[in-house]
Every structure is written in structure tokens, then in C-alpha cells.
N, CA, C and O atoms as a CHARMM CRD file, in Angstrom:
* protein
*
  320
    1    1 MET  N     53.17000 134.31300  80.73800 PROA 1      0.00000
    2    1 MET  CA    54.52200 133.98000  81.03400 PROA 1      0.00000
    3    1 MET  C     55.61000 134.37600  79.92900 PROA 1      0.00000
    4    1 MET  O     55.65500 133.80800  78.83800 PROA 1      0.00000
    5    2 MET  N     56.53100 135.45700  80.33100 PROA 2      0.00000
    6    2 MET  CA    57.56600 135.77900  79.11100 PROA 2      0.00000
    7    2 MET  C     58.52300 134.06900  78.59400 PROA 2      0.00000
    8    2 MET  O     58.52900 133.12100  79.37900 PROA 2      0.00000
    9    3 SER  N     59.00500 134.01700  77.65300 PROA 3      0.00000
   10    3 SER  CA    60.06500 132.98000  77.59200 PROA 3      0.00000
   11    3 SER  C     61.35300 133.72900  77.35200 PROA 3      0.00000
   12    3 SER  O     61.45600 134.74100  76.65800 PROA 3      0.00000
   13    4 ASP  N     62.43100 133.05200  78.07600 PROA 4      0.00000
   14    4 ASP  CA    63.93500 133.52000  77.72000 PROA 4      0.00000
   15    4 ASP  C     64.28000 132.98200  76.58500 PROA 4      0.00000
   16    4 ASP  O     65.26600 133.43500  76.00200 PROA 4      0.00000
   17    5 SER  N     63.69900 132.13400  76.15000 PROA 5      0.00000
   18    5 SER  CA    64.17600 131.38800  74.68000 PROA 5      0.00000
   19    5 SER  C     63.99300 132.07200  73.59900 PROA 5      0.00000
   20    5 SER  O     63.10800 132.89100  73.85100 PROA 5      0.00000
   21    6 SER  N     64.45800 132.21700  72.19900 PROA 6      0.00000
   22    6 SER  CA    64.08600 132.26700  70.97100 PROA 6      0.00000
   23    6 SER  C     64.43700 131.73900  70.07700 PROA 6      0.00000
   24    6 SER  O     65.37700 130.95300  70.18600 PROA 6      0.00000
   25    7 ILE  N     63.87100 131.94400  68.94400 PROA 7      0.00000
   26    7 ILE  CA    64.23200 131.35100  67.54100 PROA 7      0.00000
   27    7 ILE  C     65.32400 132.43800  66.83300 PROA 7      0.00000
   28    7 ILE  O     65.20300 133.65700  66.71300 PROA 7      0.00000
   29    8 THR  N     66.17200 131.76300  66.51000 PROA 8      0.00000
   30    8 THR  CA    67.35200 132.26400  65.50200 PROA 8      0.00000
   31    8 THR  C     67.31900 131.46600  64.54300 PROA 8      0.00000
   32    8 THR  O     67.30900 130.24200  64.66900 PROA 8      0.00000
   33    9 ILE  N     67.29500 132.21200  63.25600 PROA 9      0.00000
   34    9 ILE  CA    67.25700 131.45100  61.91000 PROA 9      0.00000
   35    9 ILE  C     68.52000 131.79600  61.29000 PROA 9      0.00000
   36    9 ILE  O     68.71700 133.00800  61.21400 PROA 9      0.00000
   37   10 GLY  N     69.50100 130.98100  60.79100 PROA 10     0.00000
   38   10 GLY  CA    70.76500 131.80800  59.93700 PROA 10     0.00000
   39   10 GLY  C     70.20300 131.72200  58.34800 PROA 10     0.00000
   40   10 GLY  O     70.75400 132.53100  57.60200 PROA 10     0.00000
   41   11 ARG  N     69.14700 130.82600  57.70200 PROA 11     0.00000
   42   11 ARG  CA    68.96100 131.04900  56.53200 PROA 11     0.00000
   43   11 ARG  C     67.69400 130.26800  56.20300 PROA 11     0.00000
   44   11 ARG  O     67.68900 129.13300  56.67900 PROA 11     0.00000
   45   12 VAL  N     66.63400 130.61300  55.50800 PROA 12     0.00000
   46   12 VAL  CA    65.59100 130.00800  55.19800 PROA 12     0.00000
   47   12 VAL  C     65.42300 130.27700  53.60500 PROA 12     0.00000
   48   12 VAL  O     65.35400 131.41300  53.13600 PROA 12     0.00000
   49   13 ASN  N     65.36600 129.07900  52.82800 PROA 13     0.00000
   50   13 ASN  CA    64.80400 128.96400  51.52700 PROA 13     0.00000
   51   13 ASN  C     63.28800 128.40000  51.49200 PROA 13     0.00000
   52   13 ASN  O     62.78200 127.52100  52.19000 PROA 13     0.00000
   53   14 VAL  N     62.77100 129.11600  50.54800 PROA 14     0.00000
   54   14 VAL  CA    61.19900 128.96600  50.76000 PROA 14     0.00000
   55   14 VAL  C     60.78100 129.07000  48.91600 PROA 14     0.00000
   56   14 VAL  O     60.72200 130.04600  48.16900 PROA 14     0.00000
   57   15 SER  N     60.59100 127.85600  48.71400 PROA 15     0.00000
   58   15 SER  CA    60.24800 127.67200  47.02300 PROA 15     0.00000
   59   15 SER  C     58.90800 127.70700  46.77000 PROA 15     0.00000
   60   15 SER  O     58.21600 126.80400  47.24000 PROA 15     0.00000
   61   16 LEU  N     58.35500 128.65900  46.05500 PROA 16     0.00000
   62   16 LEU  CA    56.94400 129.07900  45.77800 PROA 16     0.00000
   63   16 LEU  C     56.61900 128.52000  44.20900 PROA 16     0.00000
   64   16 LEU  O     57.44100 128.35100  43.30800 PROA 16     0.00000
   65   17 PRO  N     55.49500 128.34300  44.18200 PROA 17     0.00000
   66   17 PRO  CA    55.05700 127.80500  42.82600 PROA 17     0.00000
   67   17 PRO  C     55.24600 129.06300  41.85500 PROA 17     0.00000
   68   17 PRO  O     55.23800 130.21800  42.28200 PROA 17     0.00000
   69   18 SER  N     55.39700 128.76800  40.66100 PROA 18     0.00000
   70   18 SER  CA    55.63800 129.58000  39.35300 PROA 18     0.00000
   71   18 SER  C     54.48700 130.46200  39.48700 PROA 18     0.00000
   72   18 SER  O     53.36500 129.96400  39.58800 PROA 18     0.00000
   73   19 GLY  N     54.67300 131.84700  39.49800 PROA 19     0.00000
   74   19 GLY  CA    53.48800 132.75400  39.61900 PROA 19     0.00000
   75   19 GLY  C     53.34500 133.45600  40.93100 PROA 19     0.00000
   76   19 GLY  O     52.47900 134.33000  40.96300 PROA 19     0.00000
   77   20 PHE  N     54.06300 133.22600  42.06500 PROA 20     0.00000
   78   20 PHE  CA    54.01700 133.72700  43.18900 PROA 20     0.00000
   79   20 PHE  C     55.27700 134.51800  43.20400 PROA 20     0.00000
   80   20 PHE  O     55.39800 135.02700  44.31900 PROA 20     0.00000
   81   21 LYS  N     56.20300 134.80700  42.46500 PROA 21     0.00000
   82   21 LYS  CA    57.28000 135.78600  42.26100 PROA 21     0.00000
   83   21 LYS  C     57.14200 137.03700  43.07400 PROA 21     0.00000
   84   21 LYS  O     57.76000 137.38600  44.08000 PROA 21     0.00000
   85   22 ASN  N     55.98900 137.75400  42.26400 PROA 22     0.00000
   86   22 ASN  CA    55.63900 139.06500  43.06800 PROA 22     0.00000
   87   22 ASN  C     55.25800 139.35000  44.28700 PROA 22     0.00000
   88   22 ASN  O     55.14400 140.49200  44.73400 PROA 22     0.00000
   89   23 ARG  N     54.96900 137.96600  45.08300 PROA 23     0.00000
   90   23 ARG  CA    54.30700 137.97500  46.26400 PROA 23     0.00000
   91   23 ARG  C     55.19300 137.49600  47.40500 PROA 23     0.00000
   92   23 ARG  O     54.93400 137.68300  48.59400 PROA 23     0.00000
   93   24 ALA  N     56.35100 136.80700  46.89700 PROA 24     0.00000
   94   24 ALA  CA    57.32900 136.15700  47.68600 PROA 24     0.00000
   95   24 ALA  C     58.00400 137.16100  48.46700 PROA 24     0.00000
   96   24 ALA  O     57.98400 136.60600  49.56600 PROA 24     0.00000
   97   25 ASP  N     58.57700 138.23900  48.64500 PROA 25     0.00000
   98   25 ASP  CA    58.89300 139.16400  49.32100 PROA 25     0.00000
   99   25 ASP  C     57.70900 139.27300  50.77200 PROA 25     0.00000
  100   25 ASP  O     57.92600 138.85400  51.90900 PROA 25     0.00000
  101   26 ILE  N     56.63800 139.87100  50.33600 PROA 26     0.00000
  102   26 ILE  CA    55.70100 140.05400  51.52800 PROA 26     0.00000
  103   26 ILE  C     55.44100 138.58300  52.01500 PROA 26     0.00000
  104   26 ILE  O     55.37400 138.50800  53.24200 PROA 26     0.00000
  105   27 ILE  N     55.30100 137.55600  51.43600 PROA 27     0.00000
  106   27 ILE  CA    55.18800 136.37800  52.23200 PROA 27     0.00000
  107   27 ILE  C     56.06300 136.05000  53.23500 PROA 27     0.00000
  108   27 ILE  O     55.75200 135.67900  54.36700 PROA 27     0.00000
  109   28 SER  N     57.37000 136.22300  52.70800 PROA 28     0.00000
  110   28 SER  CA    58.77800 135.81000  53.69100 PROA 28     0.00000
  111   28 SER  C     58.59900 136.94400  54.86200 PROA 28     0.00000
  112   28 SER  O     58.99500 136.61200  55.97900 PROA 28     0.00000
  113   29 ARG  N     58.09800 138.11100  54.72300 PROA 29     0.00000
  114   29 ARG  CA    58.19300 138.85500  55.92800 PROA 29     0.00000
  115   29 ARG  C     57.33700 138.50500  56.91000 PROA 29     0.00000
  116   29 ARG  O     57.50700 138.44400  58.12800 PROA 29     0.00000
  117   30 LYS  N     56.09900 138.21400  56.02100 PROA 30     0.00000
  118   30 LYS  CA    54.97800 137.99000  57.08200 PROA 30     0.00000
  119   30 LYS  C     55.10300 136.33300  57.65500 PROA 30     0.00000
  120   30 LYS  O     54.26300 135.91500  58.45100 PROA 30     0.00000
  121   31 VAL  N     56.16600 135.50100  57.19400 PROA 31     0.00000
  122   31 VAL  CA    56.51800 134.10400  57.65400 PROA 31     0.00000
  123   31 VAL  C     57.30500 134.85100  58.90200 PROA 31     0.00000
  124   31 VAL  O     56.82600 134.77600  60.03300 PROA 31     0.00000
  125   32 ALA  N     58.26700 135.42100  58.70700 PROA 32     0.00000
  126   32 ALA  CA    59.04400 136.04400  59.88400 PROA 32     0.00000
  127   32 ALA  C     58.32600 136.68500  60.92500 PROA 32     0.00000
  128   32 ALA  O     58.77800 136.56200  62.06300 PROA 32     0.00000
  129   33 ASP  N     57.25900 137.36700  60.74500 PROA 33     0.00000
  130   33 ASP  CA    56.32500 138.03200  61.70200 PROA 33     0.00000
  131   33 ASP  C     55.69200 136.95600  62.41700 PROA 33     0.00000
  132   33 ASP  O     55.58600 137.10200  63.63500 PROA 33     0.00000
  133   34 ASN  N     55.27000 135.94800  61.91300 PROA 34     0.00000
  134   34 ASN  CA    54.52600 134.65800  62.50900 PROA 34     0.00000
  135   34 ASN  C     55.24100 133.99300  63.19300 PROA 34     0.00000
  136   34 ASN  O     54.79200 133.41000  64.18000 PROA 34     0.00000
  137   35 LEU  N     56.72800 133.90800  62.77600 PROA 35     0.00000
  138   35 LEU  CA    57.55000 133.05600  63.83200 PROA 35     0.00000
  139   35 LEU  C     57.95800 133.93000  64.92800 PROA 35     0.00000
  140   35 LEU  O     58.10400 133.47600  66.06200 PROA 35     0.00000
  141   36 ALA  N     58.16100 135.23500  64.63400 PROA 36     0.00000
  142   36 ALA  CA    58.28600 136.24200  65.64200 PROA 36     0.00000
  143   36 ALA  C     57.33000 135.88600  67.01400 PROA 36     0.00000
  144   36 ALA  O     57.71100 135.85800  68.18500 PROA 36     0.00000
  145   37 ALA  N     56.17000 135.66400  66.55900 PROA 37     0.00000
  146   37 ALA  CA    55.05800 135.35400  67.52900 PROA 37     0.00000
  147   37 ALA  C     54.79200 134.06400  68.41900 PROA 37     0.00000
  148   37 ALA  O     54.07600 133.88800  69.40400 PROA 37     0.00000
  149   38 TYR  N     55.62800 133.23800  67.71200 PROA 38     0.00000
  150   38 TYR  CA    55.96700 131.91200  68.54800 PROA 38     0.00000
  151   38 TYR  C     56.58700 131.99000  69.92200 PROA 38     0.00000
  152   38 TYR  O     57.59700 132.57800  70.31000 PROA 38     0.00000
  153   39 ASN  N     55.62600 131.16900  70.60600 PROA 39     0.00000
  154   39 ASN  CA    55.99200 131.05900  72.13800 PROA 39     0.00000
  155   39 ASN  C     56.98600 129.87200  72.27400 PROA 39     0.00000
  156   39 ASN  O     56.50100 128.74500  72.37200 PROA 39     0.00000
  157   40 VAL  N     58.26700 130.01800  72.28800 PROA 40     0.00000
  158   40 VAL  CA    59.44600 129.02100  72.61500 PROA 40     0.00000
  159   40 VAL  C     59.53800 128.90500  73.85000 PROA 40     0.00000
  160   40 VAL  O     59.73300 129.72700  74.74500 PROA 40     0.00000
  161   41 THR  N     59.31600 127.34100  73.83100 PROA 41     0.00000
  162   41 THR  CA    59.42600 126.66500  75.31600 PROA 41     0.00000
  163   41 THR  C     60.52900 126.10000  75.86100 PROA 41     0.00000
  164   41 THR  O     60.71700 125.97500  77.07200 PROA 41     0.00000
  165   42 LYS  N     61.39300 125.69300  74.84600 PROA 42     0.00000
  166   42 LYS  CA    62.64800 125.06900  75.33900 PROA 42     0.00000
  167   42 LYS  C     63.88900 125.62100  74.23900 PROA 42     0.00000
  168   42 LYS  O     63.71000 126.19500  73.16500 PROA 42     0.00000
  169   43 ASP  N     64.81800 125.35200  74.70100 PROA 43     0.00000
  170   43 ASP  CA    66.19000 125.75200  74.10600 PROA 43     0.00000
  171   43 ASP  C     66.73000 124.53400  72.92400 PROA 43     0.00000
  172   43 ASP  O     67.10500 123.51000  73.49600 PROA 43     0.00000
  173   44 ILE  N     66.80900 124.48700  71.73900 PROA 44     0.00000
  174   44 ILE  CA    67.23300 123.51300  70.81700 PROA 44     0.00000
  175   44 ILE  C     68.11100 124.21300  69.79800 PROA 44     0.00000
  176   44 ILE  O     67.91600 125.35600  69.38700 PROA 44     0.00000
  177   45 MET  N     69.12300 123.39000  69.42600 PROA 45     0.00000
  178   45 MET  CA    69.90900 123.61700  68.30700 PROA 45     0.00000
  179   45 MET  C     69.88800 122.81800  67.29400 PROA 45     0.00000
  180   45 MET  O     70.40700 121.71500  67.46100 PROA 45     0.00000
  181   46 ILE  N     69.28400 123.14200  65.95900 PROA 46     0.00000
  182   46 ILE  CA    69.28900 122.39100  64.74600 PROA 46     0.00000
  183   46 ILE  C     69.80000 123.18300  63.75700 PROA 46     0.00000
  184   46 ILE  O     69.60700 124.35000  63.41800 PROA 46     0.00000
  185   47 GLU  N     70.65100 122.08900  63.28100 PROA 47     0.00000
  186   47 GLU  CA    71.62100 122.33400  62.13500 PROA 47     0.00000
  187   47 GLU  C     70.64800 122.72500  60.78000 PROA 47     0.00000
  188   47 GLU  O     70.72300 123.86100  60.31000 PROA 47     0.00000
  189   48 ARG  N     69.90300 121.89700  60.30000 PROA 48     0.00000
  190   48 ARG  CA    68.91400 121.84500  59.12500 PROA 48     0.00000
  191   48 ARG  C     67.56800 121.28400  59.45200 PROA 48     0.00000
  192   48 ARG  O     67.28100 120.12500  59.75100 PROA 48     0.00000
  193   49 LEU  N     66.87300 122.23100  59.34900 PROA 49     0.00000
  194   49 LEU  CA    65.12100 121.39600  59.17600 PROA 49     0.00000
  195   49 LEU  C     64.71800 121.64000  58.17300 PROA 49     0.00000
  196   49 LEU  O     64.78700 122.75800  57.66100 PROA 49     0.00000
  197   50 SER  N     64.14200 120.52300  57.60200 PROA 50     0.00000
  198   50 SER  CA    63.75900 120.34500  56.37600 PROA 50     0.00000
  199   50 SER  C     62.17000 120.22800  56.43700 PROA 50     0.00000
  200   50 SER  O     61.72100 119.28200  57.08400 PROA 50     0.00000
  201   51 LEU  N     61.36400 121.02300  55.87900 PROA 51     0.00000
  202   51 LEU  CA    59.54500 120.76600  56.23600 PROA 51     0.00000
  203   51 LEU  C     58.95300 119.99600  54.88900 PROA 51     0.00000
  204   51 LEU  O     59.46300 119.92700  53.77100 PROA 51     0.00000
  205   52 PRO  N     57.81200 119.48900  55.33300 PROA 52     0.00000
  206   52 PRO  CA    57.01400 118.68500  54.37900 PROA 52     0.00000
  207   52 PRO  C     56.49800 119.91800  53.56800 PROA 52     0.00000
  208   52 PRO  O     56.65200 121.03400  54.06400 PROA 52     0.00000
  209   53 VAL  N     55.82100 119.76400  52.20500 PROA 53     0.00000
  210   53 VAL  CA    55.50600 120.58200  51.36000 PROA 53     0.00000
  211   53 VAL  C     54.14300 121.21400  52.37100 PROA 53     0.00000
  212   53 VAL  O     53.43300 120.64000  53.19700 PROA 53     0.00000
  213   54 VAL  N     54.16500 122.59600  51.89500 PROA 54     0.00000
  214   54 VAL  CA    52.67900 123.34500  52.45000 PROA 54     0.00000
  215   54 VAL  C     52.04700 123.49100  51.12800 PROA 54     0.00000
  216   54 VAL  O     52.66200 124.02400  50.20400 PROA 54     0.00000
  217   55 LYS  N     50.79100 123.02300  50.98900 PROA 55     0.00000
  218   55 LYS  CA    50.03500 123.37400  49.78300 PROA 55     0.00000
  219   55 LYS  C     49.16700 124.39600  49.89300 PROA 55     0.00000
  220   55 LYS  O     48.26600 124.55200  50.71800 PROA 55     0.00000
  221   56 ILE  N     49.61500 125.29500  48.71400 PROA 56     0.00000
  222   56 ILE  CA    48.83100 126.82100  48.49500 PROA 56     0.00000
  223   56 ILE  C     48.17600 126.61900  47.34300 PROA 56     0.00000
  224   56 ILE  O     48.29300 125.66700  46.57100 PROA 56     0.00000
  225   57 SER  N     47.37400 127.70200  47.24900 PROA 57     0.00000
  226   57 SER  CA    46.43300 128.13300  46.04400 PROA 57     0.00000
  227   57 SER  C     46.76000 129.42200  45.69500 PROA 57     0.00000
  228   57 SER  O     47.09900 130.21900  46.57000 PROA 57     0.00000
  229   58 ARG  N     46.70000 129.75900  44.44300 PROA 58     0.00000
  230   58 ARG  CA    46.71300 131.08000  44.06900 PROA 58     0.00000
  231   58 ARG  C     45.57000 132.11800  44.71500 PROA 58     0.00000
  232   58 ARG  O     45.73800 133.33400  44.62500 PROA 58     0.00000
  233   59 ASN  N     44.50800 131.60400  45.31000 PROA 59     0.00000
  234   59 ASN  CA    43.37500 132.34600  45.60700 PROA 59     0.00000
  235   59 ASN  C     43.90500 132.64500  47.18500 PROA 59     0.00000
  236   59 ASN  O     43.41000 133.56800  47.83200 PROA 59     0.00000
  237   60 ASP  N     44.93500 131.79500  47.72600 PROA 60     0.00000
  238   60 ASP  CA    44.97400 132.14400  49.29400 PROA 60     0.00000
  239   60 ASP  C     45.63500 133.24300  49.39300 PROA 60     0.00000
  240   60 ASP  O     46.48600 133.46800  48.53300 PROA 60     0.00000
  241   61 SER  N     45.42700 134.14200  50.39400 PROA 61     0.00000
  242   61 SER  CA    46.04800 135.29000  50.79000 PROA 61     0.00000
  243   61 SER  C     47.44600 135.29800  51.21800 PROA 61     0.00000
  244   61 SER  O     47.82800 134.20000  51.62200 PROA 61     0.00000
  245   62 ASN  N     48.25900 136.17700  51.23900 PROA 62     0.00000
  246   62 ASN  CA    49.56500 136.15300  51.70000 PROA 62     0.00000
  247   62 ASN  C     49.50100 135.93300  53.33200 PROA 62     0.00000
  248   62 ASN  O     50.40300 135.32600  53.90900 PROA 62     0.00000
  249   63 GLU  N     48.72400 136.30300  53.80900 PROA 63     0.00000
  250   63 GLU  CA    48.46100 136.12300  54.98800 PROA 63     0.00000
  251   63 GLU  C     48.61000 134.69600  55.69500 PROA 63     0.00000
  252   63 GLU  O     49.38700 134.33400  56.57900 PROA 63     0.00000
  253   64 LYS  N     47.41700 133.88000  54.88200 PROA 64     0.00000
  254   64 LYS  CA    47.20500 132.66900  55.04700 PROA 64     0.00000
  255   64 LYS  C     48.47500 131.57500  54.66800 PROA 64     0.00000
  256   64 LYS  O     48.77800 130.54500  55.26800 PROA 64     0.00000
  257   65 ILE  N     49.11300 132.19200  53.43000 PROA 65     0.00000
  258   65 ILE  CA    50.18200 131.43900  53.21200 PROA 65     0.00000
  259   65 ILE  C     51.37900 131.26700  54.06200 PROA 65     0.00000
  260   65 ILE  O     51.91100 130.18200  54.29800 PROA 65     0.00000
  261   66 ALA  N     51.76800 132.44200  54.51300 PROA 66     0.00000
  262   66 ALA  CA    52.77400 132.68500  55.40000 PROA 66     0.00000
  263   66 ALA  C     52.38100 132.21700  56.72100 PROA 66     0.00000
  264   66 ALA  O     53.35600 131.93500  57.41800 PROA 66     0.00000
  265   67 SER  N     51.28000 132.05300  57.26100 PROA 67     0.00000
  266   67 SER  CA    50.60900 131.48800  58.52300 PROA 67     0.00000
  267   67 SER  C     51.00600 129.70400  58.34600 PROA 67     0.00000
  268   67 SER  O     51.42600 129.05100  59.30100 PROA 67     0.00000
  269   68 ASP  N     50.79400 129.13900  57.03200 PROA 68     0.00000
  270   68 ASP  CA    50.52200 127.90600  56.92800 PROA 68     0.00000
  271   68 ASP  C     52.12300 127.26300  57.14900 PROA 68     0.00000
  272   68 ASP  O     52.39400 126.24900  57.79300 PROA 68     0.00000
  273   69 ILE  N     53.18600 128.25000  56.35000 PROA 69     0.00000
  274   69 ILE  CA    54.47900 127.91600  56.32400 PROA 69     0.00000
  275   69 ILE  C     54.99100 128.14500  57.87900 PROA 69     0.00000
  276   69 ILE  O     55.98100 127.49600  58.21600 PROA 69     0.00000
  277   70 ALA  N     54.49500 128.85900  58.66600 PROA 70     0.00000
  278   70 ALA  CA    55.39100 129.23000  60.02800 PROA 70     0.00000
  279   70 ALA  C     54.78100 128.29600  60.90300 PROA 70     0.00000
  280   70 ALA  O     55.41500 127.92800  61.89100 PROA 70     0.00000
  281   71 ARG  N     53.11100 127.65400  60.58200 PROA 71     0.00000
  282   71 ARG  CA    52.76800 126.66100  61.73300 PROA 71     0.00000
  283   71 ARG  C     53.52300 125.32200  61.18300 PROA 71     0.00000
  284   71 ARG  O     53.90800 124.43300  61.94300 PROA 71     0.00000
  285   72 ASN  N     53.65900 125.29600  60.00000 PROA 72     0.00000
  286   72 ASN  CA    54.44900 124.00600  59.76100 PROA 72     0.00000
  287   72 ASN  C     55.84200 123.97100  60.56000 PROA 72     0.00000
  288   72 ASN  O     56.17600 123.08100  61.34200 PROA 72     0.00000
  289   73 PHE  N     56.56000 125.06000  60.23100 PROA 73     0.00000
  290   73 PHE  CA    57.80000 125.18500  60.79300 PROA 73     0.00000
  291   73 PHE  C     57.67900 124.94800  62.41700 PROA 73     0.00000
  292   73 PHE  O     58.31500 124.02900  62.93400 PROA 73     0.00000
  293   74 CYS  N     56.93100 125.71900  63.11600 PROA 74     0.00000
  294   74 CYS  CA    56.72600 125.32700  64.56900 PROA 74     0.00000
  295   74 CYS  C     56.15700 123.69800  64.96500 PROA 74     0.00000
  296   74 CYS  O     56.25600 123.04100  66.00100 PROA 74     0.00000
  297   75 THR  N     55.64100 123.45600  63.87300 PROA 75     0.00000
  298   75 THR  CA    55.21200 122.28400  64.34400 PROA 75     0.00000
  299   75 THR  C     56.17000 121.03600  64.27100 PROA 75     0.00000
  300   75 THR  O     56.04600 120.08500  65.04300 PROA 75     0.00000
  301   76 SER  N     57.12300 121.10300  63.30200 PROA 76     0.00000
  302   76 SER  CA    58.21100 120.70700  63.18000 PROA 76     0.00000
  303   76 SER  C     59.51700 120.65200  64.23200 PROA 76     0.00000
  304   76 SER  O     60.23600 119.69400  64.51800 PROA 76     0.00000
  305   77 LEU  N     59.55200 122.02200  64.69500 PROA 77     0.00000
  306   77 LEU  CA    60.33300 122.18300  65.93500 PROA 77     0.00000
  307   77 LEU  C     59.78600 121.39100  67.12900 PROA 77     0.00000
  308   77 LEU  O     60.51400 120.63800  67.77600 PROA 77     0.00000
  309   78 ASN  N     58.67600 121.55200  67.36700 PROA 78     0.00000
  310   78 ASN  CA    57.93300 120.66300  68.44300 PROA 78     0.00000
  311   78 ASN  C     58.16400 119.25500  68.45300 PROA 78     0.00000
  312   78 ASN  O     57.90600 118.51500  69.40300 PROA 78     0.00000
  313   79 GLU  N     58.65200 118.91500  67.37600 PROA 79     0.00000
  314   79 GLU  CA    59.07500 117.44100  67.55500 PROA 79     0.00000
  315   79 GLU  C     60.55700 117.12000  68.02600 PROA 79     0.00000
  316   79 GLU  O     61.00600 115.97500  67.99000 PROA 79     0.00000
  317   80 TYR  N     61.24500 118.16200  68.44800 PROA 80     0.00000
  318   80 TYR  CA    62.58200 118.13800  68.82100 PROA 80     0.00000
  319   80 TYR  C     62.42200 117.92000  70.25700 PROA 80     0.00000
  320   80 TYR  O     63.41200 117.83500  70.98200 PROA 80     0.00000
């Protein structure tokens, strides 16, 4: 069943540890892709959403890092 709701994000600030600068763009795009696949079940309006730190390792793939960030985002959304 398709949802009529959607996520609209005005701005996202993601801080990655030093050494990840060359991976930041691809990780950001993959976070957006993961969020686009999220099934929204209700309408909510949030002015600001701060997320807990997501622990990552240099050995983690871009996909894993993006998935972890998006999952953390969606978990926080579900608390509203």
C-alpha cells in the first residue's frame, strides 16, 4: 500500500570524522536514497531534529554508514 505522506527535508548537517572528506558527497547521496525509501506512515512537522551520534569506522562501507545514519534518522522520526 502506498503512502500519501512524504519526507521533506530543508537542510541536513552531517559531521563526519576527519579522513572522511573525500567520501562525504557519496555518503550524503546514499543517506538521501535511504530516506527516500522510508515508508512514512503519518504527517508530522518538525522544526529541528537532532540525532544521537552514529558510530562509524574507516572500514565501514559508504552504504553501511549511510544506512546507519538514515536508520537513526527514521528511528528518531518514529518517536514523534
